Rosetta silent file (secondary structure, phi, psi, omega in degrees, C-alpha in Angstrom):
SEQUENCE: MPTLFRRLGTTSHVSPLRRRLKAAGLGDATSLMRLAVRRGCRYYEDTVAGDVADPGKDRVSNEELAIGLLHGSLEWSPAVIRMGAAVLGARGNDPRKLVRLARMERAEAVVRELAEVGRSVEPTNSFWSSLLEELPNRSRVPSGILPHSTRFVAMTGITREGRGIRTQWIRPQEVHG
SCORE:     score description
SCORE:     0.000 S_00000001
   1 L     0.000  139.730  177.155   22.233   -8.562   -9.464 S_00000001
   2 L   -74.209  156.780  176.890   20.048   -7.026  -12.157 S_00000001
   3 E   -80.281  167.751  176.403   19.876   -8.667  -15.540 S_00000001
   4 H   -63.148  -44.209  178.369   21.273   -7.111  -18.735 S_00000001
   5 H   -53.806  -46.891 -179.293   17.646   -6.596  -19.914 S_00000001
   6 H   -61.470  -41.893 -179.877   16.893   -4.622  -16.742 S_00000001
   7 H   -68.207  -28.171  175.442   19.972   -2.462  -17.141 S_00000001
   8 H   -81.371  -10.153 -179.457   18.951   -1.836  -20.749 S_00000001
   9 L    79.112   26.728  177.222   15.458   -0.876  -19.595 S_00000001
  10 L  -121.280  174.213 -177.449   13.680   -3.699  -21.424 S_00000001
  11 L  -107.759  157.786  177.386   11.729   -6.698  -20.303 S_00000001
  12 L   -74.504  161.726  176.900   12.509  -10.417  -20.511 S_00000001
  13 L  -139.468  169.912  174.306   10.720  -12.667  -22.942 S_00000001
  14 L   -71.490  117.771 -172.002   10.190  -16.371  -23.565 S_00000001
  15 L  -106.789  117.752  175.139   13.461  -17.307  -25.244 S_00000001
  16 H   -65.994  -34.120  178.517   13.689  -20.244  -27.607 S_00000001
  17 H   -65.021  -46.255 -179.865   17.466  -19.992  -27.486 S_00000001
  18 H   -60.990  -36.429  175.410   17.613  -20.107  -23.677 S_00000001
  19 H   -62.042  -44.804  179.633   15.355  -23.203  -23.786 S_00000001
  20 H   -61.586  -45.991 -179.110   17.695  -24.890  -26.327 S_00000001
  21 H   -62.026  -44.507  178.958   20.755  -24.031  -24.239 S_00000001
  22 H   -61.985  -39.833  178.687   19.164  -25.346  -21.081 S_00000001
  23 H   -64.216  -27.446 -179.210   18.207  -28.614  -22.842 S_00000001
  24 L   -91.229    9.057  177.276   21.877  -28.968  -23.810 S_00000001
  25 L    85.017   18.698 -176.342   22.990  -28.628  -20.168 S_00000001
  26 L  -121.798   60.832 -173.174   23.916  -24.946  -20.480 S_00000001
  27 L   -85.104   -9.103 -178.966   21.313  -23.337  -18.267 S_00000001
  28 L  -136.605  169.929 -178.700   23.428  -20.594  -16.616 S_00000001
  29 H   -60.138  -38.275 -178.933   26.139  -18.090  -17.394 S_00000001
  30 H   -63.005  -42.465  178.944   28.855  -20.213  -15.743 S_00000001
  31 H   -67.650  -37.430  175.689   28.190  -23.213  -17.977 S_00000001
  32 H   -64.204  -40.381  176.747   28.154  -20.950  -21.063 S_00000001
  33 H   -64.228  -44.434  178.495   31.452  -19.405  -20.014 S_00000001
  34 H   -59.469  -40.115  178.619   32.967  -22.829  -19.448 S_00000001
  35 H   -66.580  -40.124  176.775   31.881  -23.894  -22.945 S_00000001
  36 H   -57.767  -44.831  178.453   33.405  -20.717  -24.396 S_00000001
  37 H   -63.749  -43.981  178.661   36.742  -21.553  -22.745 S_00000001
  38 H   -59.682  -33.095 -179.737   36.481  -25.157  -23.945 S_00000001
  39 L   -91.562   18.017  168.668   35.925  -23.838  -27.468 S_00000001
  40 L   115.294    0.490  177.524   39.045  -21.717  -27.460 S_00000001
  41 L   -79.031   58.230 -175.213   38.480  -18.611  -25.327 S_00000001
  42 H   -65.053  -25.131  179.234   41.759  -19.343  -23.545 S_00000001
  43 H   -56.611  -29.563 -175.938   42.259  -15.606  -22.852 S_00000001
  44 H  -105.171   14.949 -176.841   39.507  -15.993  -20.249 S_00000001
  45 H   -53.815  -40.175 -179.106   40.538  -19.326  -18.750 S_00000001
  46 H   -76.400   -5.288 -178.167   41.226  -17.782  -15.328 S_00000001
  47 H   -78.001  -32.520 -175.002   37.792  -16.111  -15.277 S_00000001
  48 L  -138.050  127.383  179.903   35.830  -19.289  -14.733 S_00000001
  49 L   -89.712  159.370  175.092   36.871  -22.511  -12.996 S_00000001
  50 L    93.808 -179.023 -177.440   35.638  -25.958  -13.868 S_00000001
  51 L  -138.129  166.061  177.538   34.632  -27.658  -17.095 S_00000001
  52 L  -143.189  148.028  175.365   31.537  -28.506  -19.001 S_00000001
  53 L   -71.682  132.832  178.002   30.760  -31.145  -21.604 S_00000001
  54 L   -83.318  118.571 -178.665   30.622  -29.677  -25.116 S_00000001
  55 L   -73.581   -5.364 -179.623   27.313  -30.780  -26.645 S_00000001
  56 L    98.689  146.249 -177.345   28.856  -30.235  -30.096 S_00000001
  57 L   -70.355  -19.688  175.440   28.533  -27.404  -32.579 S_00000001
  58 L   -71.154  -26.278  177.577   25.717  -29.238  -34.369 S_00000001
  59 L   -92.911  -40.078  177.742   23.643  -28.917  -31.132 S_00000001
  60 L  -136.841  103.905  179.648   24.942  -25.530  -29.944 S_00000001
  61 L   -74.459  166.575  176.881   26.681  -23.471  -32.578 S_00000001
  62 H   -65.481  -31.997  177.324   29.209  -20.755  -31.792 S_00000001
  63 H   -63.273  -44.484  177.189   26.621  -18.218  -32.981 S_00000001
  64 H   -65.659  -38.309  178.658   24.132  -19.558  -30.385 S_00000001
  65 H   -63.564  -43.911 -179.594   26.804  -19.586  -27.714 S_00000001
  66 H   -58.758  -53.079  179.663   27.689  -15.949  -28.484 S_00000001
  67 H   -64.873  -33.292  175.607   24.059  -14.774  -28.269 S_00000001
  68 H   -62.479  -41.651  176.862   23.508  -16.956  -25.249 S_00000001
  69 H   -70.525  -26.417  179.681   26.372  -15.188  -23.455 S_00000001
  70 L   -97.421   10.215 -175.788   25.040  -11.798  -24.525 S_00000001
  71 L   -67.308  136.325 -176.632   21.468  -12.662  -23.585 S_00000001
  72 L   -69.682  -16.069 -178.958   19.639  -10.022  -21.636 S_00000001
  73 L   -79.865  -13.719  179.460   18.034  -12.516  -19.209 S_00000001
  74 L   -75.766  154.139  172.685   21.465  -13.315  -17.641 S_00000001
  75 E   -60.018  140.104 -179.598   22.642  -11.395  -14.619 S_00000001
  76 L   -63.454  125.028 -177.965   24.630   -8.388  -15.807 S_00000001
  77 L  -150.508  118.530  177.045   28.295   -9.321  -15.765 S_00000001
  78 H   -55.593  -37.748 -178.455   31.188   -7.606  -17.594 S_00000001
  79 H   -64.809  -42.942  179.157   33.063  -10.951  -17.770 S_00000001
  80 H   -64.895  -42.727  178.423   30.105  -12.701  -19.450 S_00000001
  81 H   -62.954  -41.403 -178.231   29.694   -9.848  -21.904 S_00000001
  82 H   -65.793  -40.765  178.385   33.400   -9.866  -22.737 S_00000001
  83 H   -68.361  -37.430  173.825   33.292  -13.632  -23.407 S_00000001
  84 H   -61.107  -40.601  177.592   30.174  -13.200  -25.507 S_00000001
  85 H   -62.954  -43.034 -179.824   31.954  -10.536  -27.558 S_00000001
  86 H   -61.050  -43.985 -179.082   34.913  -12.895  -28.044 S_00000001
  87 H   -72.034  -32.716  176.351   32.673  -15.752  -29.281 S_00000001
  88 H   -54.611  -41.441 -177.488   30.702  -13.250  -31.415 S_00000001
  89 L   -86.923   10.064 -178.530   33.932  -12.593  -33.336 S_00000001
  90 L   -59.284  138.029  177.017   34.851  -16.281  -33.719 S_00000001
  91 L   -58.609  138.457  177.338   36.263  -17.230  -37.119 S_00000001
  92 L    92.581   -9.415  178.855   33.680  -19.010  -39.200 S_00000001
  93 L   -65.148  144.788  179.649   30.637  -17.392  -37.625 S_00000001
  94 L   -96.534  116.310 -179.249   27.804  -16.653  -40.070 S_00000001
  95 H   -58.319  -36.973 -179.704   26.706  -13.004  -39.844 S_00000001
  96 H   -65.339  -39.815  178.275   23.233  -13.821  -41.112 S_00000001
  97 H   -66.367  -39.851  177.654   22.710  -16.437  -38.437 S_00000001
  98 H   -61.964  -43.756 -179.941   23.975  -13.993  -35.740 S_00000001
  99 H   -63.045  -44.037 -179.849   21.580  -11.295  -36.983 S_00000001
 100 H   -61.574  -46.312  179.565   18.647  -13.727  -36.999 S_00000001
 101 H   -65.626  -41.579  178.063   19.454  -14.891  -33.467 S_00000001
 102 H   -58.578  -42.479  176.855   20.010  -11.288  -32.254 S_00000001
 103 H   -62.088  -49.447 -177.153   16.566  -10.339  -33.566 S_00000001
 104 H   -61.197  -35.613 -174.574   14.907  -13.372  -32.064 S_00000001
 105 L  -105.089   11.707  176.923   16.550  -12.811  -28.678 S_00000001
 106 L    59.960   40.855 -179.536   16.292   -9.009  -28.463 S_00000001
 107 L  -114.132   12.439 -177.285   20.072   -8.621  -28.605 S_00000001
 108 H   -55.380  -49.831 -176.029   20.304   -6.407  -31.680 S_00000001
 109 H   -61.616  -40.281  179.603   21.469   -3.266  -29.915 S_00000001
 110 H   -67.017  -47.019 -178.391   24.169   -5.137  -27.978 S_00000001
 111 H   -63.997  -40.231  178.549   25.409   -7.042  -31.022 S_00000001
 112 H   -63.537  -44.767  178.274   25.440   -3.803  -33.072 S_00000001
 113 H   -57.617  -47.142 -179.408   27.447   -1.973  -30.400 S_00000001
 114 H   -66.034  -39.764  177.655   29.995   -4.798  -30.300 S_00000001
 115 H   -63.349  -37.590  174.818   30.160   -4.940  -34.122 S_00000001
 116 H   -60.882  -44.233  176.385   30.913   -1.225  -34.206 S_00000001
 117 H   -63.748  -45.759  179.971   33.801   -1.757  -31.824 S_00000001
 118 H   -58.315  -41.263  177.961   34.929   -4.764  -33.855 S_00000001
 119 H   -67.294  -33.941  178.371   34.916   -2.743  -37.076 S_00000001
 120 H   -70.760  -29.218  177.676   36.906    0.070  -35.469 S_00000001
 121 H   -82.751  -37.847 -178.639   39.541   -2.495  -34.339 S_00000001
 122 L  -126.132   72.476 -174.816   39.511   -4.537  -37.576 S_00000001
 123 L   -61.508  -21.089 -178.634   38.392   -2.162  -40.331 S_00000001
 124 L   -96.000    0.221  179.184   39.335   -4.600  -43.109 S_00000001
 125 L   -86.971  109.947 -176.179   37.420   -7.539  -41.600 S_00000001
 126 H   -65.981  -17.421  178.323   34.208   -7.798  -43.663 S_00000001
 127 H   -54.691  -50.924 -176.968   32.544   -9.859  -40.941 S_00000001
 128 H   -64.577  -41.334 -179.961   31.878   -6.714  -38.815 S_00000001
 129 H   -63.894  -41.320  178.701   30.555   -4.732  -41.835 S_00000001
 130 H   -58.850  -43.966  177.706   28.244   -7.628  -42.758 S_00000001
 131 H   -61.533  -48.227 -176.849   26.786   -7.591  -39.235 S_00000001
 132 H   -65.594  -31.225  178.066   26.332   -3.825  -39.251 S_00000001
 133 H   -63.850  -35.556 -174.772   24.629   -3.783  -42.659 S_00000001
 134 H   -92.133  -16.950 -176.714   21.894   -6.084  -41.342 S_00000001
 135 L   -93.835  135.269 -179.247   21.373   -4.716  -37.842 S_00000001
 136 L   -65.459  151.415  179.723   19.069   -1.743  -37.237 S_00000001
 137 L  -109.114   28.563 -175.941   20.612    1.445  -35.910 S_00000001
 138 L   -87.194  -31.975 -178.289   17.544    2.646  -34.056 S_00000001
 139 L  -119.503  137.874 -178.693   18.343    1.735  -30.472 S_00000001
 140 L  -110.499  151.929  173.340   21.655    2.350  -28.713 S_00000001
 141 L   -81.671  124.418  177.466   23.106    0.736  -25.586 S_00000001
 142 L   -58.560  148.636 -179.667   23.339    3.479  -22.913 S_00000001
 143 L   -60.152  140.671  178.578   26.823    4.407  -21.891 S_00000001
 144 L    90.016   -3.719  179.690   28.224    2.351  -18.976 S_00000001
 145 L   -89.152  -40.152  177.128   26.258   -0.830  -19.587 S_00000001
 146 L   -94.122  151.922  175.823   28.784   -2.626  -21.764 S_00000001
 147 L   -59.452  160.400  178.032   32.414   -2.842  -20.699 S_00000001
 148 L   -59.909  148.067 -175.269   34.717   -0.220  -22.230 S_00000001
 149 H   -55.207  -29.694  179.180   35.734   -0.988  -25.803 S_00000001
 150 H   -67.547  -14.500 -178.784   39.339   -1.709  -24.723 S_00000001
 151 H   -78.819   -8.977 -178.889   38.053   -4.701  -22.771 S_00000001
 152 H  -101.865    1.145 -175.322   37.288   -6.582  -26.011 S_00000001
 153 E  -131.590  157.385  169.049   40.774   -6.321  -27.446 S_00000001
 154 E  -100.349  138.041  179.429   44.352   -7.258  -26.619 S_00000001
 155 E  -123.053  139.310  176.118   46.855   -4.456  -26.923 S_00000001
 156 E  -116.709  150.038  179.004   50.575   -4.650  -27.309 S_00000001
 157 E  -102.369  -32.149 -178.586   53.070   -1.890  -26.792 S_00000001
 158 E  -133.413  127.449  179.732   56.141   -3.412  -28.384 S_00000001
 159 E  -125.991 -176.529  178.819   56.048   -5.844  -31.307 S_00000001
 160 L   -63.485  -25.931 -179.769   58.618   -7.243  -33.760 S_00000001
 161 L   -81.174   -6.691 -179.389   57.956   -4.130  -35.855 S_00000001
 162 E   117.976 -161.512 -178.468   58.965   -1.884  -32.931 S_00000001
 163 E   -78.167  153.732  178.403   57.067    0.327  -30.521 S_00000001
 164 E   139.934  143.511 -179.515   53.437    1.236  -31.039 S_00000001
 165 E   -77.963  127.267  174.382   50.046    0.161  -29.843 S_00000001
 166 E  -120.874  128.298  179.795   48.612   -2.720  -31.828 S_00000001
 167 E  -110.621  148.156 -179.907   45.080   -3.905  -31.045 S_00000001
 168 E  -143.477  131.810  177.838   43.582   -7.256  -31.831 S_00000001
 169 E   -62.888  132.809  178.162   40.044   -8.491  -31.235 S_00000001
 170 L   -80.101  121.162  177.966   40.029  -11.202  -28.583 S_00000001
 171 L  -141.614  164.972  179.052   38.441  -14.297  -30.108 S_00000001
 172 L   -61.108  142.848  173.868   38.530  -18.033  -29.560 S_00000001
 173 L   -87.270  150.910  177.616   41.622  -19.803  -30.854 S_00000001
 174 L   -57.777  133.183  176.906   41.145  -22.852  -33.020 S_00000001
 175 L  -108.701  124.470 -179.872   40.843  -25.984  -30.946 S_00000001
 176 L  -110.022  137.401  173.906   42.128  -29.179  -32.572 S_00000001
 177 L    97.517    0.000    0.000   41.385  -32.650  -31.440 S_00000001
């Protein structure tokens, strides 16, 4: 399978984040996905079997986990990208830290594309606007590389308020204990 970098037409680089993740026992996409599930991405529980030890948010933050899942050196996988998008939108993430990591890891275009989708789904959530203000708008992700925007949201047809499509960004649920 080609990597996300290859599909984007760019080259790999020596990644400080990938080295950190590997040192924390998270050297491949499967272990990153397992950590995302452990940290509350229950929506994707059936996507990846098994478990992984959580090294703690002081060692691997949710921002690092998000960019790790969206890293271009991983084999291209819609499931990994969807989980990366979910962790990207995790409550409590620091937009400045995400932008810094995206720059360092050559993930700016991917993060910007996801932030644009996030803002369209949650126009009143200032998190997405904060990301977009800081990310350059010079390079775009070619069509067909990222999953369709509907794959990052949950949609309902009937709610307590009646019929109508309601969309919600899929993000990790708070894990207690």
